mmCIF file of the N, C-alpha and C atoms, coordinates in Angstrom:
data_MODEL
# 
_entry.id   MODEL 
# 
loop_
_atom_site.group_PDB 
_atom_site.id 
_atom_site.type_symbol 
_atom_site.label_atom_id 
_atom_site.label_alt_id 
_atom_site.label_comp_id 
_atom_site.label_asym_id 
_atom_site.label_entity_id 
_atom_site.label_seq_id 
_atom_site.pdbx_PDB_ins_code 
_atom_site.Cartn_x 
_atom_site.Cartn_y 
_atom_site.Cartn_z 
_atom_site.occupancy 
_atom_site.B_iso_or_equiv 
_atom_site.pdbx_formal_charge 
_atom_site.auth_seq_id 
_atom_site.auth_comp_id 
_atom_site.auth_asym_id 
_atom_site.auth_atom_id 
_atom_site.pdbx_PDB_model_num 
ATOM 1   N N  . UNK A 1 1  ? 112.105 87.843  108.869 1.00 0.00 ? 1  UNK A N  1 
ATOM 2   C CA . UNK A 1 1  ? 110.759 88.255  108.507 1.00 0.00 ? 1  UNK A CA 1 
ATOM 3   C C  . UNK A 1 1  ? 109.785 87.200  109.004 1.00 0.00 ? 1  UNK A C  1 
ATOM 4   N N  . UNK A 1 2  ? 108.714 87.666  109.616 1.00 0.00 ? 2  UNK A N  1 
ATOM 5   C CA . UNK A 1 2  ? 107.704 86.752  110.140 1.00 0.00 ? 2  UNK A CA 1 
ATOM 6   C C  . UNK A 1 2  ? 106.433 86.852  109.311 1.00 0.00 ? 2  UNK A C  1 
ATOM 7   N N  . UNK A 1 3  ? 105.740 85.759  109.210 1.00 0.00 ? 3  UNK A N  1 
ATOM 8   C CA . UNK A 1 3  ? 104.438 85.728  108.553 1.00 0.00 ? 3  UNK A CA 1 
ATOM 9   C C  . UNK A 1 3  ? 103.387 85.684  109.648 1.00 0.00 ? 3  UNK A C  1 
ATOM 10  N N  . UNK A 1 4  ? 102.420 86.608  109.554 1.00 0.00 ? 4  UNK A N  1 
ATOM 11  C CA . UNK A 1 4  ? 101.377 86.695  110.566 1.00 0.00 ? 4  UNK A CA 1 
ATOM 12  C C  . UNK A 1 4  ? 100.031 86.488  109.884 1.00 0.00 ? 4  UNK A C  1 
ATOM 13  N N  . UNK A 1 5  ? 99.231  85.598  110.422 1.00 0.00 ? 5  UNK A N  1 
ATOM 14  C CA . UNK A 1 5  ? 97.880  85.374  109.912 1.00 0.00 ? 5  UNK A CA 1 
ATOM 15  C C  . UNK A 1 5  ? 96.891  86.148  110.769 1.00 0.00 ? 5  UNK A C  1 
ATOM 16  N N  . UNK A 1 6  ? 95.961  86.843  110.105 1.00 0.00 ? 6  UNK A N  1 
ATOM 17  C CA . UNK A 1 6  ? 94.881  87.508  110.829 1.00 0.00 ? 6  UNK A CA 1 
ATOM 18  C C  . UNK A 1 6  ? 93.563  87.127  110.170 1.00 0.00 ? 6  UNK A C  1 
ATOM 19  N N  . UNK A 1 7  ? 92.513  87.194  110.950 1.00 0.00 ? 7  UNK A N  1 
ATOM 20  C CA . UNK A 1 7  ? 91.189  86.861  110.421 1.00 0.00 ? 7  UNK A CA 1 
ATOM 21  C C  . UNK A 1 7  ? 90.728  87.947  109.457 1.00 0.00 ? 7  UNK A C  1 
ATOM 22  N N  . UNK A 1 8  ? 89.895  87.568  108.525 1.00 0.00 ? 8  UNK A N  1 
ATOM 23  C CA . UNK A 1 8  ? 89.397  88.506  107.518 1.00 0.00 ? 8  UNK A CA 1 
ATOM 24  C C  . UNK A 1 8  ? 88.653  89.663  108.169 1.00 0.00 ? 8  UNK A C  1 
ATOM 25  N N  . UNK A 1 9  ? 87.855  89.395  109.179 1.00 0.00 ? 9  UNK A N  1 
ATOM 26  C CA . UNK A 1 9  ? 87.087  90.485  109.805 1.00 0.00 ? 9  UNK A CA 1 
ATOM 27  C C  . UNK A 1 9  ? 88.007  91.446  110.553 1.00 0.00 ? 9  UNK A C  1 
ATOM 28  N N  . UNK A 1 10 ? 89.104  90.936  111.107 1.00 0.00 ? 10 UNK A N  1 
ATOM 29  C CA . UNK A 1 10 ? 90.079  91.805  111.763 1.00 0.00 ? 10 UNK A CA 1 
ATOM 30  C C  . UNK A 1 10 ? 90.759  92.692  110.731 1.00 0.00 ? 10 UNK A C  1 
ATOM 31  N N  . UNK A 1 11 ? 91.132  92.102  109.595 1.00 0.00 ? 11 UNK A N  1 
ATOM 32  C CA . UNK A 1 11 ? 91.745  92.878  108.519 1.00 0.00 ? 11 UNK A CA 1 
ATOM 33  C C  . UNK A 1 11 ? 90.789  93.949  108.010 1.00 0.00 ? 11 UNK A C  1 
ATOM 34  N N  . UNK A 1 12 ? 89.527  93.600  107.818 1.00 0.00 ? 12 UNK A N  1 
ATOM 35  C CA . UNK A 1 12 ? 88.534  94.567  107.341 1.00 0.00 ? 12 UNK A CA 1 
ATOM 36  C C  . UNK A 1 12 ? 88.373  95.713  108.327 1.00 0.00 ? 12 UNK A C  1 
ATOM 37  N N  . UNK A 1 13 ? 88.358  95.411  109.616 1.00 0.00 ? 13 UNK A N  1 
ATOM 38  C CA . UNK A 1 13 ? 88.242  96.458  110.634 1.00 0.00 ? 13 UNK A CA 1 
ATOM 39  C C  . UNK A 1 13 ? 89.457  97.387  110.584 1.00 0.00 ? 13 UNK A C  1 
ATOM 40  N N  . UNK A 1 14 ? 90.636  96.810  110.446 1.00 0.00 ? 14 UNK A N  1 
ATOM 41  C CA . UNK A 1 14 ? 91.852  97.625  110.358 1.00 0.00 ? 14 UNK A CA 1 
ATOM 42  C C  . UNK A 1 14 ? 91.843  98.483  109.098 1.00 0.00 ? 14 UNK A C  1 
ATOM 43  N N  . UNK A 1 15 ? 91.426  97.910  107.980 1.00 0.00 ? 15 UNK A N  1 
ATOM 44  C CA . UNK A 1 15 ? 91.381  98.650  106.720 1.00 0.00 ? 15 UNK A CA 1 
ATOM 45  C C  . UNK A 1 15 ? 90.373  99.795  106.796 1.00 0.00 ? 15 UNK A C  1 
ATOM 46  N N  . UNK A 1 16 ? 89.241  99.561  107.432 1.00 0.00 ? 16 UNK A N  1 
ATOM 47  C CA . UNK A 1 16 ? 88.222  100.597 107.587 1.00 0.00 ? 16 UNK A CA 1 
ATOM 48  C C  . UNK A 1 16 ? 88.745  101.746 108.437 1.00 0.00 ? 16 UNK A C  1 
ATOM 49  N N  . UNK A 1 17 ? 89.399  101.415 109.543 1.00 0.00 ? 17 UNK A N  1 
ATOM 50  C CA . UNK A 1 17 ? 89.959  102.460 110.411 1.00 0.00 ? 17 UNK A CA 1 
ATOM 51  C C  . UNK A 1 17 ? 91.050  103.241 109.698 1.00 0.00 ? 17 UNK A C  1 
ATOM 52  N N  . UNK A 1 18 ? 91.891  102.561 108.921 1.00 0.00 ? 18 UNK A N  1 
ATOM 53  C CA . UNK A 1 18 ? 92.943  103.258 108.185 1.00 0.00 ? 18 UNK A CA 1 
ATOM 54  C C  . UNK A 1 18 ? 92.348  104.174 107.126 1.00 0.00 ? 18 UNK A C  1 
ATOM 55  N N  . UNK A 1 19 ? 91.309  103.727 106.445 1.00 0.00 ? 19 UNK A N  1 
ATOM 56  C CA . UNK A 1 19 ? 90.650  104.554 105.434 1.00 0.00 ? 19 UNK A CA 1 
ATOM 57  C C  . UNK A 1 19 ? 90.062  105.809 106.073 1.00 0.00 ? 19 UNK A C  1 
ATOM 58  N N  . UNK A 1 20 ? 89.451  105.667 107.243 1.00 0.00 ? 20 UNK A N  1 
ATOM 59  C CA . UNK A 1 20 ? 88.905  106.819 107.965 1.00 0.00 ? 20 UNK A CA 1 
ATOM 60  C C  . UNK A 1 20 ? 90.030  107.790 108.328 1.00 0.00 ? 20 UNK A C  1 
ATOM 61  N N  . UNK A 1 21 ? 91.154  107.254 108.795 1.00 0.00 ? 21 UNK A N  1 
ATOM 62  C CA . UNK A 1 21 ? 92.312  108.077 109.133 1.00 0.00 ? 21 UNK A CA 1 
ATOM 63  C C  . UNK A 1 21 ? 92.817  108.824 107.898 1.00 0.00 ? 21 UNK A C  1 
ATOM 64  N N  . UNK A 1 22 ? 92.916  108.139 106.769 1.00 0.00 ? 22 UNK A N  1 
ATOM 65  C CA . UNK A 1 22 ? 93.398  108.763 105.535 1.00 0.00 ? 22 UNK A CA 1 
ATOM 66  C C  . UNK A 1 22 ? 92.456  109.878 105.081 1.00 0.00 ? 22 UNK A C  1 
ATOM 67  N N  . UNK A 1 23 ? 91.158  109.682 105.225 1.00 0.00 ? 23 UNK A N  1 
ATOM 68  C CA . UNK A 1 23 ? 90.193  110.719 104.859 1.00 0.00 ? 23 UNK A CA 1 
ATOM 69  C C  . UNK A 1 23 ? 90.349  111.942 105.749 1.00 0.00 ? 23 UNK A C  1 
ATOM 70  N N  . UNK A 1 24 ? 90.583  111.721 107.045 1.00 0.00 ? 24 UNK A N  1 
ATOM 71  C CA . UNK A 1 24 ? 90.787  112.845 107.963 1.00 0.00 ? 24 UNK A CA 1 
ATOM 72  C C  . UNK A 1 24 ? 92.048  113.616 107.602 1.00 0.00 ? 24 UNK A C  1 
ATOM 73  N N  . UNK A 1 25 ? 93.117  112.910 107.260 1.00 0.00 ? 25 UNK A N  1 
ATOM 74  C CA . UNK A 1 25 ? 94.362  113.581 106.867 1.00 0.00 ? 25 UNK A CA 1 
ATOM 75  C C  . UNK A 1 25 ? 94.166  114.366 105.572 1.00 0.00 ? 25 UNK A C  1 
ATOM 76  N N  . UNK A 1 26 ? 93.427  113.798 104.625 1.00 0.00 ? 26 UNK A N  1 
ATOM 77  C CA . UNK A 1 26 ? 93.142  114.511 103.377 1.00 0.00 ? 26 UNK A CA 1 
ATOM 78  C C  . UNK A 1 26 ? 92.365  115.788 103.646 1.00 0.00 ? 26 UNK A C  1 
ATOM 79  N N  . UNK A 1 27 ? 91.379  115.731 104.537 1.00 0.00 ? 27 UNK A N  1 
ATOM 80  C CA . UNK A 1 27 ? 90.585  116.923 104.831 1.00 0.00 ? 27 UNK A CA 1 
ATOM 81  C C  . UNK A 1 27 ? 91.411  117.968 105.571 1.00 0.00 ? 27 UNK A C  1 
ATOM 82  N N  . UNK A 1 28 ? 92.332  117.546 106.421 1.00 0.00 ? 28 UNK A N  1 
ATOM 83  C CA . UNK A 1 28 ? 93.203  118.501 107.107 1.00 0.00 ? 28 UNK A CA 1 
ATOM 84  C C  . UNK A 1 28 ? 94.153  119.188 106.133 1.00 0.00 ? 28 UNK A C  1 
ATOM 85  N N  . UNK A 1 29 ? 94.662  118.440 105.185 1.00 0.00 ? 29 UNK A N  1 
ATOM 86  C CA . UNK A 1 29 ? 95.649  118.981 104.238 1.00 0.00 ? 29 UNK A CA 1 
ATOM 87  C C  . UNK A 1 29 ? 95.003  119.727 103.077 1.00 0.00 ? 29 UNK A C  1 
ATOM 88  N N  . UNK A 1 30 ? 93.726  119.543 102.857 1.00 0.00 ? 30 UNK A N  1 
ATOM 89  C CA . UNK A 1 30 ? 93.060  120.127 101.694 1.00 0.00 ? 30 UNK A CA 1 
ATOM 90  C C  . UNK A 1 30 ? 93.085  121.651 101.726 1.00 0.00 ? 30 UNK A C  1 
ATOM 91  N N  . UNK A 1 31 ? 92.988  122.249 102.896 1.00 0.00 ? 31 UNK A N  1 
ATOM 92  C CA . UNK A 1 31 ? 92.944  123.701 102.990 1.00 0.00 ? 31 UNK A CA 1 
ATOM 93  C C  . UNK A 1 31 ? 94.303  124.355 103.073 1.00 0.00 ? 31 UNK A C  1 
ATOM 94  N N  . UNK A 1 32 ? 95.358  123.589 103.069 1.00 0.00 ? 32 UNK A N  1 
ATOM 95  C CA . UNK A 1 32 ? 96.691  124.160 103.222 1.00 0.00 ? 32 UNK A CA 1 
ATOM 96  C C  . UNK A 1 32 ? 97.416  124.182 101.889 1.00 0.00 ? 32 UNK A C  1 
ATOM 97  N N  . UNK A 1 33 ? 98.173  125.253 101.693 1.00 0.00 ? 33 UNK A N  1 
ATOM 98  C CA . UNK A 1 33 ? 98.992  125.376 100.495 1.00 0.00 ? 33 UNK A CA 1 
ATOM 99  C C  . UNK A 1 33 ? 100.228 124.512 100.678 1.00 0.00 ? 33 UNK A C  1 
ATOM 100 N N  . UNK A 1 34 ? 100.540 123.696 99.697  1.00 0.00 ? 34 UNK A N  1 
ATOM 101 C CA . UNK A 1 34 ? 101.653 122.759 99.827  1.00 0.00 ? 34 UNK A CA 1 
ATOM 102 C C  . UNK A 1 34 ? 102.972 123.315 99.289  1.00 0.00 ? 34 UNK A C  1 
ATOM 103 N N  . UNK A 1 35 ? 102.977 124.586 98.885  1.00 0.00 ? 35 UNK A N  1 
ATOM 104 C CA . UNK A 1 35 ? 104.209 125.191 98.399  1.00 0.00 ? 35 UNK A CA 1 
ATOM 105 C C  . UNK A 1 35 ? 105.084 125.595 99.581  1.00 0.00 ? 35 UNK A C  1 
ATOM 106 N N  . UNK A 1 36 ? 106.378 125.599 99.356  1.00 0.00 ? 36 UNK A N  1 
ATOM 107 C CA . UNK A 1 36 ? 107.298 126.046 100.397 1.00 0.00 ? 36 UNK A CA 1 
ATOM 108 C C  . UNK A 1 36 ? 107.206 127.561 100.532 1.00 0.00 ? 36 UNK A C  1 
ATOM 109 N N  . UNK A 1 37 ? 107.166 128.029 101.756 1.00 0.00 ? 37 UNK A N  1 
ATOM 110 C CA . UNK A 1 37 ? 107.111 129.473 101.996 1.00 0.00 ? 37 UNK A CA 1 
ATOM 111 C C  . UNK A 1 37 ? 108.513 129.999 102.220 1.00 0.00 ? 37 UNK A C  1 
ATOM 112 N N  . UNK A 1 38 ? 108.763 131.220 101.740 1.00 0.00 ? 38 UNK A N  1 
ATOM 113 C CA . UNK A 1 38 ? 110.083 131.840 101.908 1.00 0.00 ? 38 UNK A CA 1 
ATOM 114 C C  . UNK A 1 38 ? 110.131 132.678 103.157 1.00 0.00 ? 38 UNK A C  1 
# 
């Protein structure tokens, strides 16, 4: 296992992009029924 240091602003940029990605996935999945179809 390696320990990696990143700058705070780099981490914030990554976190912001991931949050945007998660919101897009939520909006894509919101209109779909999550039950299994027969």
